[in-house]
FIKOLZA-1660 file (N, C-alpha, C; in steps of 0.1 Angstrom, whole numbers, plus 5000, padded with zeros to 4 digits):
% residues 202
   i   px   py   pz ch aa at
   1 9437 4899 1156  A  M  N
   1 9439 4914 1159  A  M CA
   1 9453 4917 1160  A  M  C
   2 9459 4925 1156  A  A  N
   2 9472 4930 1158  A  A CA
   2 9475 4934 1169  A  A  C
   3 9484 4930 1177  A  R  N
   3 9490 4933 1191  A  R CA
   3 9495 4948 1190  A  R  C
   4 9489 4956 1201  A  I  N
   4 9493 4971 1201  A  I CA
   4 9504 4971 1211  A  I  C
   5 9516 4978 1206  A  S  N
   5 9528 4978 1213  A  S CA
   5 9524 4988 1225  A  S  C
   6 9534 4986 1236  A  L  N
   6 9533 4994 1249  A  L CA
   6 9537 5006 1245  A  L  C
   7 9547 5011 1236  A  A  N
   7 9548 5022 1230  A  A CA
   7 9535 5029 1225  A  A  C
   8 9529 5023 1217  A  D  N
   8 9516 5030 1211  A  D CA
   8 9507 5031 1221  A  D  C
   9 9503 5023 1231  A  R  N
   9 9494 5023 1242  A  R CA
   9 9497 5037 1249  A  R  C
  10 9510 5039 1255  A  R  N
  10 9514 5052 1260  A  R CA
  10 9512 5063 1253  A  R  C
  11 9513 5062 1238  A  R  N
  11 9511 5075 1231  A  R CA
  11 9495 5078 1231  A  R  C
  12 9487 5068 1230  A  D  N
  12 9474 5069 1232  A  D CA
  12 9468 5076 1246  A  D  C
  13 9474 5072 1256  A  L  N
  13 9472 5076 1268  A  L CA
  13 9478 5091 1269  A  L  C
  14 9488 5094 1265  A  I  N
  14 9493 5107 1265  A  I CA
  14 9484 5116 1258  A  I  C
  15 9480 5113 1246  A  A  N
  15 9471 5119 1237  A  A CA
  15 9458 5122 1245  A  A  C
  16 9453 5112 1250  A  A  N
  16 9440 5113 1260  A  A CA
  16 9440 5122 1270  A  A  C
  17 9452 5120 1278  A  A  N
  17 9455 5130 1289  A  A CA
  17 9455 5145 1287  A  A  C
  18 9461 5148 1275  A  I  N
  18 9462 5161 1271  A  I CA
  18 9448 5165 1267  A  I  C
  19 9439 5157 1260  A  E  N
  19 9426 5162 1259  A  E CA
  19 9417 5163 1272  A  E  C
  20 9420 5155 1281  A  V  N
  20 9413 5156 1295  A  V CA
  20 9417 5168 1303  A  V  C
  21 9431 5170 1303  A  I  N
  21 9436 5181 1310  A  I CA
  21 9431 5195 1304  A  I  C
  22 9430 5195 1290  A  A  N
  22 9426 5208 1285  A  A CA
  22 9412 5211 1288  A  A  C
  23 9403 5199 1289  A  T  N
  23 9389 5202 1291  A  T CA
  23 9384 5203 1308  A  T  C
  24 9391 5195 1315  A  H  N
  24 9389 5194 1330  A  H CA
  24 9399 5199 1340  A  H  C
  25 9412 5203 1334  A  G  N
  25 9421 5207 1342  A  G CA
  25 9430 5195 1349  A  G  C
  26 9440 5200 1355  A  I  N
  26 9448 5189 1362  A  I CA
  26 9439 5180 1372  A  I  C
  27 9432 5188 1382  A  D  N
  27 9427 5182 1394  A  D CA
  27 9413 5173 1387  A  D  C
  28 9407 5177 1376  A  G  N
  28 9398 5169 1369  A  G CA
  28 9404 5158 1358  A  G  C
  29 9417 5156 1358  A  A  N
  29 9421 5147 1350  A  A CA
  29 9423 5133 1356  A  A  C
  30 9411 5128 1358  A  T  N
  30 9412 5115 1366  A  T CA
  30 9415 5104 1357  A  T  C
  31 9420 5092 1363  A  T  N
  31 9424 5081 1355  A  T CA
  31 9412 5076 1348  A  T  C
  32 9401 5075 1354  A  R  N
  32 9388 5072 1346  A  R CA
  32 9386 5079 1334  A  R  C
  33 9386 5094 1336  A  R  N
  33 9384 5103 1324  A  R CA
  33 9395 5099 1314  A  R  C
  34 9407 5097 1317  A  I  N
  34 9418 5094 1305  A  I CA
  34 9416 5081 1300  A  I  C
  35 9413 5072 1306  A  T  N
  35 9410 5060 1300  A  T CA
  35 9397 5059 1291  A  T  C
  36 9388 5067 1295  A  D  N
  36 9375 5067 1288  A  D CA
  36 9380 5075 1274  A  D  C
  37 9387 5084 1275  A  Q  N
  37 9391 5093 1264  A  Q CA
  37 9400 5083 1253  A  Q  C
  38 9407 5076 1260  A  A  N
  38 9417 5066 1253  A  A CA
  38 9410 5053 1248  A  A  C
  39 9397 5054 1252  A  K  N
  39 9390 5040 1249  A  K CA
  39 9397 5027 1254  A  K  C
  40 9402 5028 1267  A  A  N
  40 9409 5018 1273  A  A CA
  40 9404 5015 1287  A  A  C
  41 9409 5007 1295  A  N  N
  41 9404 5004 1306  A  N CA
  41 9416 5008 1317  A  N  C
  42 9411 5008 1331  A  V  N
  42 9422 5014 1341  A  V CA
  42 9432 5003 1342  A  V  C
  43 9428 4991 1340  A  A  N
  43 9441 4981 1340  A  A CA
  43 9451 4985 1330  A  A  C
  44 9448 4991 1317  A  M  N
  44 9458 4993 1309  A  M CA
  44 9468 5006 1313  A  M  C
  45 9462 5015 1322  A  V  N
  45 9471 5026 1327  A  V CA
  45 9480 5020 1336  A  V  C
  46 9474 5011 1344  A  H  N
  46 9485 5005 1354  A  H CA
  46 9496 4996 1347  A  H  C
  47 9492 4991 1336  A  Y  N
  47 9500 4980 1328  A  Y CA
  47 9511 4991 1324  A  Y  C
  48 9507 5002 1317  A  C  N
  48 9516 5011 1312  A  C CA
  48 9524 5022 1320  A  C  C
  49 9521 5025 1331  A  Y  N
  49 9525 5033 1341  A  Y CA
  49 9524 5029 1356  A  Y  C
  50 9533 5032 1365  A  D  N
  50 9534 5028 1378  A  D CA
  50 9522 5037 1386  A  D  C
  51 9522 5050 1380  A  S  N
  51 9512 5059 1386  A  S CA
  51 9509 5071 1377  A  S  C
  52 9497 5078 1381  A  K  N
  52 9494 5088 1372  A  K CA
  52 9505 5098 1370  A  K  C
  53 9513 5099 1380  A  E  N
  53 9524 5110 1382  A  E CA
  53 9533 5105 1369  A  E  C
  54 9535 5092 1367  A  A  N
  54 9545 5088 1357  A  A CA
  54 9539 5092 1343  A  A  C
  55 9525 5090 1343  A  L  N
  55 9518 5095 1330  A  L CA
  55 9520 5109 1328  A  L  C
  56 9519 5116 1336  A  F  N
  56 9519 5131 1337  A  F CA
  56 9535 5135 1332  A  F  C
  57 9545 5127 1337  A  S  N
  57 9558 5130 1333  A  S CA
  57 9559 5128 1320  A  S  C
  58 9556 5118 1313  A  D  N
  58 9557 5115 1301  A  D CA
  58 9547 5126 1291  A  D  C
  59 9536 5132 1296  A  V  N
  59 9529 5143 1292  A  V CA
  59 9537 5155 1290  A  V  C
  60 9545 5157 1299  A  F  N
  60 9555 5169 1301  A  F CA
  60 9563 5167 1289  A  F  C
  61 9570 5155 1289  A  A  N
  61 9581 5151 1278  A  A CA
  61 9574 5153 1264  A  A  C
  62 9564 5150 1264  A  H  N
  62 9556 5152 1249  A  H CA
  62 9554 5166 1248  A  H  C
  63 9550 5174 1257  A  V  N
  63 9548 5189 1253  A  V CA
  63 9561 5194 1249  A  V  C
  64 9572 5191 1256  A  A  N
  64 9585 5196 1254  A  A CA
  64 9591 5191 1240  A  A  C
  65 9589 5180 1237  A  T  N
  65 9591 5174 1223  A  T CA
  65 9586 5183 1212  A  T  C
  66 9573 5183 1215  A  T  N
  66 9564 5187 1204  A  T CA
  66 9567 5202 1201  A  T  C
  67 9571 5208 1213  A  Y  N
  67 9576 5224 1209  A  Y CA
  67 9588 5224 1200  A  Y  C
  68 9599 5214 1205  A  G  N
  68 9610 5215 1197  A  G CA
  68 9608 5210 1184  A  G  C
  69 9600 5202 1180  A  D  N
  69 9594 5197 1168  A  D CA
  69 9588 5209 1159  A  D  C
  70 9581 5217 1164  A  I  N
  70 9573 5228 1159  A  I CA
  70 9585 5238 1154  A  I  C
  71 9593 5240 1165  A  V  N
  71 9606 5251 1159  A  V CA
  71 9614 5244 1151  A  V  C
  72 9616 5233 1149  A  K  N
  72 9625 5228 1138  A  K CA
  72 9618 5228 1124  A  K  C
  73 9605 5222 1124  A  Q  N
  73 9598 5223 1113  A  Q CA
  73 9595 5238 1106  A  Q  C
  74 9595 5247 1115  A  S  N
  74 9590 5260 1113  A  S CA
  74 9603 5268 1107  A  S  C
  75 9615 5263 1110  A  D  N
  75 9627 5272 1108  A  D CA
  75 9632 5270 1093  A  D  C
  76 9630 5279 1083  A  P  N
  76 9634 5278 1071  A  P CA
  76 9649 5277 1067  A  P  C
  77 9658 5278 1077  A  H  N
  77 9674 5278 1076  A  H CA
  77 9676 5290 1067  A  H  C
  78 9670 5301 1068  A  S  N
  78 9674 5314 1061  A  S CA
  78 9680 5323 1071  A  S  C
  79 9677 5336 1067  A  T  N
  79 9683 5345 1076  A  T CA
  79 9675 5346 1090  A  T  C
  80 9684 5350 1101  A  L  N
  80 9679 5349 1114  A  L CA
  80 9665 5356 1116  A  L  C
  81 9664 5367 1110  A  A  N
  81 9650 5372 1110  A  A CA
  81 9641 5366 1105  A  A  C
  82 9642 5361 1094  A  E  N
  82 9632 5352 1087  A  E CA
  82 9628 5338 1093  A  E  C
  83 9641 5332 1099  A  S  N
  83 9639 5320 1108  A  S CA
  83 9630 5324 1121  A  S  C
  84 9634 5335 1128  A  A  N
  84 9625 5338 1139  A  A CA
  84 9611 5340 1135  A  A  C
  85 9610 5349 1124  A  R  N
  85 9593 5353 1119  A  R CA
  85 9588 5337 1116  A  R  C
  86 9593 5328 1112  A  Q  N
  86 9587 5315 1107  A  Q CA
  86 9585 5308 1120  A  Q  C
  87 9592 5307 1129  A  I  N
  87 9591 5299 1140  A  I CA
  87 9579 5306 1148  A  I  C
  88 9578 5321 1149  A  L  N
  88 9567 5326 1155  A  L CA
  88 9553 5322 1149  A  L  C
  89 9554 5323 1135  A  R  N
  89 9543 5317 1127  A  R CA
  89 9540 5302 1130  A  R  C
  90 9550 5293 1132  A  G  N
  90 9546 5280 1132  A  G CA
  90 9542 5276 1146  A  G  C
  91 9545 5284 1157  A  L  N
  91 9540 5282 1169  A  L CA
  91 9525 5286 1170  A  L  C
  92 9524 5298 1164  A  M  N
  92 9510 5305 1166  A  M CA
  92 9500 5295 1157  A  M  C
  93 9504 5290 1146  A  T  N
  93 9497 5282 1139  A  T CA
  93 9491 5269 1146  A  T  C
  94 9503 5263 1152  A  H  N
  94 9500 5251 1159  A  H CA
  94 9490 5254 1170  A  H  C
  95 9492 5264 1178  A  Y  N
  95 9482 5268 1189  A  Y CA
  95 9468 5269 1183  A  Y  C
  96 9466 5273 1171  A  L  N
  96 9455 5275 1165  A  L CA
  96 9448 5264 1161  A  L  C
  97 9457 5255 1157  A  D  N
  97 9451 5242 1150  A  D CA
  97 9451 5230 1161  A  D  C
  98 9457 5233 1172  A  S  N
  98 9456 5226 1182  A  S CA
  98 9452 5232 1196  A  S  C
  99 9441 5239 1198  A  P  N
  99 9439 5245 1209  A  P CA
  99 9439 5236 1224  A  P  C
 100 9436 5226 1221  A  N  N
 100 9436 5215 1234  A  N CA
 100 9451 5212 1241  A  N  C
 101 9460 5213 1228  A  F  N
 101 9474 5211 1232  A  F CA
 101 9478 5225 1241  A  F  C
 102 9473 5236 1234  A  A  N
 102 9478 5249 1240  A  A CA
 102 9472 5251 1254  A  A  C
 103 9461 5247 1254  A  A  N
 103 9452 5246 1269  A  A CA
 103 9460 5237 1278  A  A  C
 104 9461 5224 1276  A  A  N
 104 9469 5214 1283  A  A CA
 104 9482 5221 1289  A  A  C
 105 9491 5225 1279  A  T  N
 105 9503 5230 1281  A  T CA
 105 9505 5241 1291  A  T  C
 106 9495 5250 1292  A  F  N
 106 9494 5260 1302  A  F CA
 106 9490 5254 1315  A  F  C
 107 9480 5245 1316  A  E  N
 107 9475 5240 1328  A  E CA
 107 9486 5232 1333  A  E  C
 108 9494 5224 1327  A  L  N
 108 9507 5214 1331  A  L CA
 108 9517 5227 1337  A  L  C
 109 9520 5236 1332  A  V  N
 109 9530 5245 1335  A  V CA
 109 9525 5251 1351  A  V  C
 110 9515 5255 1349  A  M  N
 110 9509 5262 1362  A  M CA
 110 9509 5252 1373  A  M  C
 111 9504 5241 1370  A  W  N
 111 9502 5230 1379  A  W CA
 111 9516 5225 1387  A  W  C
 112 9526 5223 1374  A  A  N
 112 9541 5220 1379  A  A CA
 112 9546 5234 1388  A  A  C
 113 9543 5246 1386  A  R  N
 113 9551 5256 1392  A  R CA
 113 9544 5256 1408  A  R  C
 114 9531 5252 1408  A  R  N
 114 9526 5249 1423  A  R CA
 114 9530 5239 1430  A  R  C
 115 9531 5226 1423  A  Q  N
 115 9534 5214 1429  A  Q CA
 115 9550 5209 1427  A  Q  C
 116 9555 5211 1418  A  H  N
 116 9569 5210 1415  A  H CA
 116 9577 5218 1406  A  H  C
 117 9580 5228 1415  A  E  N
 117 9586 5242 1407  A  E CA
 117 9596 5239 1396  A  E  C
 118 9605 5230 1398  A  D  N
 118 9614 5227 1388  A  D CA
 118 9610 5219 1375  A  D  C
 119 9599 5213 1376  A  R  N
 119 9591 5207 1365  A  R CA
 119 9587 5218 1357  A  R  C
 120 9581 5226 1362  A  G  N
 120 9573 5239 1355  A  G CA
 120 9582 5247 1347  A  G  C
 121 9596 5249 1354  A  I  N
 121 9607 5256 1349  A  I CA
 121 9613 5250 1338  A  I  C
 122 9614 5237 1341  A  A  N
 122 9621 5227 1330  A  A CA
 122 9614 5228 1315  A  A  C
 123 9600 5227 1317  A  V  N
 123 9593 5230 1304  A  V CA
 123 9596 5241 1297  A  V  C
 124 9597 5251 1303  A  F  N
 124 9601 5266 1297  A  F CA
 124 9615 5265 1292  A  F  C
 125 9624 5259 1301  A  D  N
 125 9638 5260 1297  A  D CA
 125 9640 5253 1283  A  D  C
 126 9633 5241 1283  A  E  N
 126 9634 5231 1269  A  E CA
 126 9629 5240 1258  A  E  C
 127 9618 5245 1260  A  A  N
 127 9613 5255 1248  A  A CA
 127 9623 5265 1243  A  A  C
 128 9629 5272 1255  A  V  N
 128 9639 5282 1251  A  V CA
 128 9650 5277 1245  A  V  C
 129 9657 5266 1250  A  A  N
 129 9667 5259 1246  A  A CA
 129 9666 5255 1231  A  A  C
 130 9653 5251 1229  A  S  N
 130 9651 5246 1214  A  S CA
 130 9650 5259 1203  A  S  C
 131 9642 5269 1208  A  T  N
 131 9641 5283 1199  A  T CA
 131 9657 5286 1199  A  T  C
 132 9663 5287 1209  A  R  N
 132 9677 5296 1209  A  R CA
 132 9687 5287 1199  A  R  C
 133 9687 5274 1200  A  T  N
 133 9694 5266 1191  A  T CA
 133 9691 5268 1176  A  T  C
 134 9679 5270 1174  A  A  N
 134 9676 5271 1158  A  A CA
 134 9679 5285 1155  A  A  C
 135 9677 5295 1164  A  L  N
 135 9681 5308 1160  A  L CA
 135 9696 5310 1158  A  L  C
 136 9704 5304 1168  A  Q  N
 136 9719 5304 1166  A  Q CA
 136 9723 5297 1155  A  Q  C
 137 9717 5287 1149  A  E  N
 137 9723 5282 1136  A  E CA
 137 9718 5292 1124  A  E  C
 138 9707 5299 1126  A  A  N
 138 9703 5306 1117  A  A CA
 138 9712 5319 1114  A  A  C
 139 9719 5324 1126  A  A  N
 139 9727 5335 1128  A  A CA
 139 9742 5330 1126  A  A  C
 140 9745 5318 1122  A  A  N
 140 9758 5313 1122  A  A CA
 140 9767 5319 1113  A  A  C
 141 9761 5325 1101  A  E  N
 141 9769 5333 1091  A  E CA
 141 9771 5348 1093  A  E  C
 142 9761 5355 1101  A  D  N
 142 9762 5367 1105  A  D CA
 142 9757 5370 1119  A  D  C
 143 9765 5364 1128  A  P  N
 143 9762 5364 1143  A  P CA
 143 9757 5377 1150  A  P  C
 144 9748 5375 1158  A  V  N
 144 9742 5388 1168  A  V CA
 144 9749 5385 1180  A  V  C
 145 9748 5397 1190  A  D  N
 145 9753 5396 1202  A  D CA
 145 9743 5386 1211  A  D  C
 146 9747 5380 1221  A  P  N
 146 9740 5370 1229  A  P CA
 146 9727 5376 1234  A  P  C
 147 9728 5389 1238  A  D  N
 147 9717 5396 1246  A  D CA
 147 9707 5399 1236  A  D  C
 148 9710 5402 1224  A  T  N
 148 9698 5402 1214  A  T CA
 148 9692 5389 1211  A  T  C
 149 9701 5378 1210  A  L  N
 149 9695 5363 1207  A  L CA
 149 9687 5362 1218  A  L  C
 150 9690 5362 1231  A  D  N
 150 9682 5360 1242  A  D CA
 150 9668 5369 1242  A  D  C
 151 9669 5380 1237  A  E  N
 151 9657 5390 1238  A  E CA
 151 9649 5386 1226  A  E  C
 152 9653 5379 1217  A  M  N
 152 9645 5375 1204  A  M CA
 152 9638 5362 1209  A  M  C
 153 9644 5354 1216  A  V  N
 153 9637 5342 1223  A  V CA
 153 9626 5346 1232  A  V  C
 154 9629 5355 1240  A  Y  N
 154 9621 5360 1249  A  Y CA
 154 9606 5366 1243  A  Y  C
 155 9610 5374 1233  A  V  N
 155 9599 5380 1226  A  V CA
 155 9590 5371 1219  A  V  C
 156 9598 5361 1212  A  L  N
 156 9591 5351 1204  A  L CA
 156 9580 5343 1213  A  L  C
 157 9587 5338 1225  A  G  N
 157 9578 5334 1234  A  G CA
 157 9566 5339 1239  A  G  C
 158 9568 5352 1243  A  T  N
 158 9557 5360 1249  A  T CA
 158 9546 5364 1239  A  T  C
 159 9549 5366 1225  A  L  N
 159 9541 5370 1216  A  L CA
 159 9533 5356 1211  A  L  C
 160 9538 5344 1212  A  A  N
 160 9533 5331 1208  A  A CA
 160 9520 5328 1219  A  A  C
 161 9527 5329 1231  A  D  N
 161 9519 5324 1243  A  D CA
 161 9506 5335 1246  A  D  C
 162 9511 5349 1244  A  G  N
 162 9498 5359 1244  A  G CA
 162 9488 5356 1232  A  G  C
 163 9492 5352 1222  A  F  N
 163 9483 5349 1210  A  F CA
 163 9476 5336 1215  A  F  C
 164 9482 5327 1219  A  A  N
 164 9474 5316 1225  A  A CA
 164 9464 5317 1236  A  A  C
 165 9467 5327 1246  A  V  N
 165 9458 5329 1255  A  V CA
 165 9446 5336 1249  A  V  C
 166 9448 5346 1239  A  N  N
 166 9436 5352 1235  A  N CA
 166 9428 5343 1226  A  N  C
 167 9434 5335 1217  A  W  N
 167 9427 5325 1211  A  W CA
 167 9418 5315 1220  A  W  C
 168 9424 5311 1229  A  L  N
 168 9417 5301 1239  A  L CA
 168 9406 5309 1246  A  L  C
 169 9407 5323 1248  A  T  N
 169 9397 5330 1255  A  T CA
 169 9386 5332 1246  A  T  C
 170 9388 5335 1233  A  Y  N
 170 9375 5340 1224  A  Y CA
 170 9372 5330 1216  A  Y  C
 171 9380 5321 1211  A  G  N
 171 9378 5310 1201  A  G CA
 171 9373 5313 1188  A  G  C
 172 9376 5326 1185  A  D  N
 172 9369 5332 1172  A  D CA
 172 9383 5330 1160  A  D  C
 173 9380 5319 1153  A  R  N
 173 9392 5316 1145  A  R CA
 173 9395 5325 1135  A  R  C
 174 9385 5333 1129  A  A  N
 174 9388 5342 1118  A  A CA
 174 9395 5354 1125  A  A  C
 175 9393 5358 1136  A  R  N
 175 9399 5368 1143  A  R CA
 175 9414 5365 1146  A  R  C
 176 9414 5351 1150  A  A  N
 176 9429 5348 1156  A  A CA
 176 9436 5347 1142  A  A  C
 177 9430 5342 1131  A  E  N
 177 9440 5341 1119  A  E CA
 177 9445 5356 1115  A  E  C
 178 9437 5366 1117  A  A  N
 178 9441 5378 1113  A  A CA
 178 9452 5385 1124  A  A  C
 179 9449 5379 1137  A  Q  N
 179 9457 5382 1146  A  Q CA
 179 9471 5376 1145  A  Q  C
 180 9474 5366 1140  A  I  N
 180 9486 5360 1135  A  I CA
 180 9494 5370 1126  A  I  C
 181 9487 5376 1119  A  E  N
 181 9496 5386 1109  A  E CA
 181 9498 5397 1116  A  E  C
 182 9488 5403 1126  A  L  N
 182 9493 5413 1133  A  L CA
 182 9504 5412 1142  A  L  C
 183 9504 5400 1148  A  T  N
 183 9514 5397 1157  A  T CA
 183 9528 5396 1148  A  T  C
 184 9529 5390 1138  A  L  N
 184 9539 5391 1129  A  L CA
 184 9545 5404 1126  A  L  C
 185 9535 5415 1123  A  S  N
 185 9539 5429 1121  A  S CA
 185 9546 5434 1133  A  S  C
 186 9541 5431 1145  A  V  N
 186 9547 5435 1157  A  V CA
 186 9559 5433 1159  A  V  C
 187 9562 5419 1156  A  F  N
 187 9575 5413 1157  A  F CA
 187 9585 5418 1146  A  F  C
 188 9581 5422 1135  A  D  N
 188 9589 5428 1124  A  D CA
 188 9592 5443 1128  A  D  C
 189 9583 5449 1136  A  T  N
 189 9587 5463 1140  A  T CA
 189 9598 5460 1152  A  T  C
 190 9598 5452 1161  A  W  N
 190 9606 5450 1172  A  W CA
 190 9621 5446 1165  A  W  C
 191 9620 5438 1154  A  L  N
 191 9632 5435 1147  A  L CA
 191 9639 5445 1141  A  L  C
 192 9632 5454 1135  A  A  N
 192 9636 5467 1128  A  A CA
 192 9644 5475 1138  A  A  C
 193 9638 5478 1152  A  G  N
 193 9646 5484 1161  A  G CA
 193 9659 5477 1166  A  G  C
 194 9659 5464 1165  A  C  N
 194 9672 5455 1169  A  C CA
 194 9682 5459 1156  A  C  C
 195 9678 5463 1146  A  R  N
 195 9687 5463 1134  A  R CA
 195 9691 5449 1129  A  R  C
 196 9683 5441 1132  A  V  N
 196 9683 5426 1126  A  V CA
 196 9680 5426 1113  A  V  C
 197 9687 5422 1101  A  P  N
 197 9683 5421 1087  A  P CA
 197 9668 5415 1085  A  P  C
 198 9661 5422 1078  A  Q  N
 198 9648 5416 1077  A  Q CA
 198 9649 5403 1067  A  Q  C
 199 9656 5406 1056  A  R  N
 199 9656 5395 1045  A  R CA
 199 9670 5393 1041  A  R  C
 200 9673 5383 1035  A  A  N
 200 9687 5381 1030  A  A CA
 200 9691 5391 1020  A  A  C
 201 9702 5395 1024  A  G  N
 201 9709 5407 1016  A  G CA
 201 9706 5420 1020  A  G  C
 202 9694 5422 1029  A  S  N
 202 9691 5434 1033  A  S CA
 202 9698 5440 1045  A  S  C
% end
């Protein structure tokens, strides 16, 4: 049997932790539940991590990295408006396809705000930084003022997270798919008010 690397074992535990946190919350994310989800044993957790806190630290890092990856993969490197629109669609689609990721992310941020205020803020800061960087690159040839860019990042995050909460609450996929289009139309209306060009050459 091939030997599983430490990095692969950690990835398995991180993925398992996300599933358990989404289902049972932070307080219910016991080492036993995480190892059962990962089809591992408690000794493996202790081999990979000095503590459950260290595992959760890697889960936070994974959430931030995943968010950054979604932003990069969604950005079509087109106009600022189109890049922002596709980032919003990418975030909502990821939440739709990965509800446990969305649920675990919200659980982690709220827990971190209660227990480790700076950690909760850091997750949001990294998400904001990823989005802002992508939008700055998209606006390189036709810059917008920094305040508009900051507002755009805020609106993107607010719309995506609001969509995720609604999806997690009702769990109606057909309804959520329609709400993706509705949310994008709301964003388009906001963009028009900012006088940000909607399409190349417009």
